[in-house]
N, C-alpha and C positions, 0 to 999 in steps of 0.2 A: 499422354502428353497433350494441353492443354492446347486449342491456337491461339494466335493473338487476339483474335475473335470474341472467344471463350470468354479468357483473361478481360478483356473491355470487358463483355456483359458481366460477370461475377462483381468487377471491381463498382462498377454503377451498381449493382445492384446490392453495393454494400453502403454505399454514400447514400444511398435512398432509405434502408434500411437507417443510418444514423440519422440523420435529417429527419425522417418522421419521427423518430423518439426524441429527437431535441424539441420539434414544434409540439410535443407530449407534453413531456417532461418541466421544460422552460421558452414557455409561452411568452416568456417578460422581455428573455433577450433581440435585441436588432439583430438583422443581417449577421452585419460583422462581424458581434460577439458568439453570433450562433457559430459560423465560418469558422473561427479561434476552436473552439470547442469541436468541430466536431471532427475540425484535425487531430485534436490530439485524443482525440478516441479513437479513428483510423488508424494512427499511430501507436498504440497501445495495442489496439486486435490487433496489429504487422508484426507486431514484436519491436519495434524501433523505439520506441522506448519506456526501461524496465521502470517500474515501478520501485518507491523508494524502498532502501533497505530496510526491514523494522527494526526499532530500537527498544531495546529494554531500558527504562528510565528507574530509579533510585526507591520511587515508589510503589511498584511493583513486586521487586526486588522484597521490597519489608513486607509487603505483605504475602506473597508465596513465603516467607523465610517463618515468619510469624503465626501465620497457621497454619504450619509443620511441623512446629516445636514444640517443644514442652519443657520448661524449670523445673527439678524437684527439690529447689530450695524454696520457701517456703517466701522471702520477698528477695525474688530477685530481677537487678537489674540490669537485664540482659545490655550489653551494648553489641548495636547490627551496623559494621560499616556499608549501610547500601551503597551507598558514589559509586565506591570500590566494586563491591560485590557485582553492579549493573558493566560497572567498566570490562570487566574481566567475563563476564559472557557478552559483552556486543565483539568483544575482539575474539572470542573463541569464539565465537558463530561468524564473523564477518573479519579474518583478518586482514584482505587487502586493507578495509580501506584506510 
């Protein structure tokens, strides 16, 4: 079990690490903007800010399906309902939304 002092020290180290990274990665930001970005990074690292769910878009569905299909007709004009397939895939993988 960690003591309060150890927890504070670990938190201080995380903040210093994030601040150091931001100074290198985004030296153009003003202090207030760096603080906002640092808070978002720390929230993300602590699990308080879940990343947005990945959504499949119709163009991705079309690319996946067409890349993996073959029509036996020489002049086949395949109709693909990529919007509906994308909606169904997203509903399947994220039903609670």
